[in-house]
C-alpha positions in Angstrom: 18.2 11.2 -16.8 15.6 13.4 -18.4 13.3 10.4 -18.7 13.6 9.9 -14.9 12.5 13.5 -14.2 9.5 12.9 -16.5 8.6 9.6 -14.8 8.6 11.4 -11.5 5.9 13.8 -12.7 3.9 11.6 -15.2 2.4 8.3 -14.1 2.1 7.1 -17.7 5.9 6.9 -18.0 6.3 5.2 -14.6 5.7 1.6 -15.9 8.5 1.9 -18.5 10.8 3.1 -15.7 9.9 0.2 -13.5 10.5 -2.2 -16.3 13.9 -0.6 -17.0 14.9 -1.1 -13.4 14.7 -4.9 -13.9 17.5 -4.7 -16.5 20.0 -2.5 -14.5 23.1 -3.9 -12.8 24.2 -2.8 -9.3 26.4 0.1 -10.5 23.6 1.5 -12.7 21.2 1.1 -9.8 23.6 2.9 -7.5 23.7 5.8 -9.9 19.9 5.8 -10.1 19.8 5.7 -6.2 22.0 8.8 -6.2 19.6 10.6 -8.5 16.5 9.6 -6.6 17.6 10.0 -3.0 20.4 12.6 -3.3 22.8 10.4 -1.4 25.1 7.5 -2.4 23.6 4.0 -2.2 24.4 2.1 1.0 27.6 0.1 0.4 26.1 -3.3 1.5 22.6 -2.7 0.0 21.7 -5.7 -2.2 20.5 -5.3 -5.7 16.9 -6.5 -5.2 16.4 -4.0 -2.3 17.8 -1.2 -4.3 15.3 -2.0 -7.1 12.5 -2.0 -4.6 13.5 1.3 -3.0 13.9 3.0 -6.3 10.6 1.6 -7.6 8.9 2.8 -4.4 10.4 6.3 -4.9 9.2 6.5 -8.6 5.7 5.3 -7.7 5.3 7.7 -4.7 6.5 10.7 -6.7 4.2 9.8 -9.6 1.1 8.7 -7.8 1.5 10.5 -4.4 2.8 9.3 -1.1 1.5 9.6 2.4 -0.9 12.4 3.2 0.2 15.2 5.6 -2.0 13.7 8.3 -0.5 10.3 7.9 3.0 11.7 8.1 2.1 13.6 11.3 0.6 10.4 12.8 3.8 8.5 12.1 6.0 11.2 13.4 3.9 11.6 16.6 3.6 7.8 17.1 -0.1 8.2 17.2 -2.1 5.0 17.5 -5.2 6.7 16.2 -6.3 4.3 13.5 -8.5 5.1 10.5 -11.6 2.9 10.6 -12.3 3.3 6.9 -10.6 1.7 4.0 -10.1 3.4 0.6 -12.3 2.4 -2.3 -10.8 -0.5 -4.1 -9.0 -1.8 -1.0 -9.1 -5.5 -0.4 -9.6 -6.6 3.2 -8.4 -10.1 4.0 -9.1 -12.1 7.1 -8.5 -15.8 7.9 -11.2 -17.3 10.1 -11.1 -20.9 11.1 -8.7 -21.8 8.4 -10.6 -20.1 5.6 -9.4 -16.9 3.9 -12.1 -14.3 3.4 -11.6 -11.4 1.0 -13.8 -8.2 1.0 -13.4 -5.5 -1.6 -14.3 -1.9 -0.6 -16.7 -0.3 -3.0 -18.0 3.3 -3.2 -21.3 2.3 -1.7 -20.7 -0.9 0.3 -18.5 -4.0 0.2 -18.3 -7.0 -2.1 -17.9 -10.4 -0.5 -18.6 -13.7 -2.2 -20.0 -12.0 -5.3 -22.6 -10.1 -3.2 -22.8 -6.4 -2.3 -23.1 -5.8 1.5 -23.9 -2.5 3.3 -21.6 -3.0 6.2 -18.5 -4.9 7.3 -20.3 -5.9 10.5 -22.9 -7.8 8.5 -20.1 -9.6 6.6 -18.4 -10.5 9.9 -21.6 -11.8 11.4 -22.2 -13.9 8.2 -18.7 -15.4 8.5 -18.7 -16.0 12.2 -22.4 -16.6 13.0 -22.1 -14.0 15.9 -22.3 -10.2 16.1 -18.9 -8.6 15.5 -17.7 -5.1 14.9 -16.7 -5.3 11.2 -13.8 -2.8 11.5 -12.4 -4.8 14.4 -12.9 -8.2 12.7 -11.1 -7.0 9.6 -8.3 -5.2 11.5 -9.2 -1.6 10.7 -9.8 -0.8 14.4 -8.4 -2.2 17.6 -10.7 -3.5 20.3 -11.4 -1.3 23.2 -9.5 -3.7 25.6 
């Protein structure tokens, strides 16, 4: 149990904890659930779901969960969407049967091994017509 407490504070131990979860049986997972969530595991909860929930718990405690703003938006039901993606995010859009992947960089976007200044330029390249890049890649809803 001491290792679990360390894993919750130190990301370097998290991977070992995640690997260990793969080897635990249902009873052991139920014990781990009690430690993580402070309540008994749901009686009908299946083993794979327990592993996923405990893994999520370990990762969010080690790496950080939702920001306070995100928690407030969820609680309020706010539809105010963020039109920016975090550095390293991968945006995926299927257009006319072809999957297009864009990686968000610190100063632009990578698409088809090229660096682009804007999502709108990439959307126009893909479709051949002017588009709002955030709308095309689902970061923002249309004003309809």
